[in-house]
N, C-alpha and C positions, 0 to 999 in steps of 0.2 A: 526386310528393312527394319532397322532398330526404331524404337519409339522415340520420336524427337520432341515429344511433349507438345506444349501449346505453341501456337504461332500468334503474334510475332515472338520470336525466340530471343533470349538474352545474348546468344552467340552471333546474332545477325544484326549489324548496325549500318546505318547509312554512311556514305562517304562521298566526297566529290567525284562525280563520274561513275558511281557504282555503289558497292557495298564492302564492308569489312566483315570477315568471318573470324571469330575467335575459335581457335582449334587447339585441342589437346591431342597430340599424335602419339601413337604407340607403334614404334617400328619393330620389325622382325616378326610380324604376325604370320599365321598360316596363309591368310589371304587378305587382301585389302577390302575394307568394309567400313560403313558407318556403324559405330558401336553405341550410339546414344548420346547422352549429355553428361558432361563431367563438370560439375559446378556451373559456371556461366559459359563454358566452352563446349563446342561440338567435339565429341571423341571420335577420332578416326584411326583405325588400325591400317597399317601399310605393310605389305609383304617384304619390302626392301629393308636391309640392315641399316643401322645408323652410321654408315661410314662413307666418307668422301662425297657427301651430298646425295647419296642414293635414296635415302628416305625422303628428303625434300623433293627430289624429282618425282618420285612415285606419288607423293602426296599431291603435288600440283597436277599431275596427269589424272589422278583419281578424281579430284574435285572438278576438274574441267569436264571429264566424262560424265560425272554425276549430274552436273548442272547443264550439260549439253552446250558448252562453249568451247572455243578454241583454247589450246594450252597457253597462248599468248595473252589471253584475257584473265589469267589467274597469276598473281605474283605474291611473293612473301614480302610483307611490309615490315614485319618485326619478328624476331625470334628465330633467326636462321639456324642457330646452334642450340636451340632449346626445344623441349617437348611442347611448350606453349607458344603458339604462333599466331600472328595476325596476318590473314591473307586479304588481298584486295581482289575483288571480282568485278568485272565490267558489266554487271547487271544491277538493277535497282533492287532494294530489299523486297519491294512488292512483287517484282518478277520472280525472284528466287522463291518467295512464299507460294506464288501461283504454281511454279514448277513442282514444288514439294507436295502441295495439296493434290495436284494432278497425279503425281507418282504414287501417293498413298491411297488414292481412290481405286 
């Protein structure tokens, strides 16, 4: 797993009913993975190409699996056609931090 730096992270923000994740996505990678931090965003590589929504779908599936939530609990709030996206996740920032700390242990 990539080094995510300190927690709480700049890329993780509270939102009504959950959290917002600021994401910098890199489509067309060899495999989907967290690649660290890019400025104030979490950098995520996805194996899907950036055509017809394939990279967005792969990103949502990857983040849902990474945070162990259902795919329906992760949505794109902003940046549908951009590398920089804001995702909404139906988990509190504290719960996301707890899961990340547990994963890194």
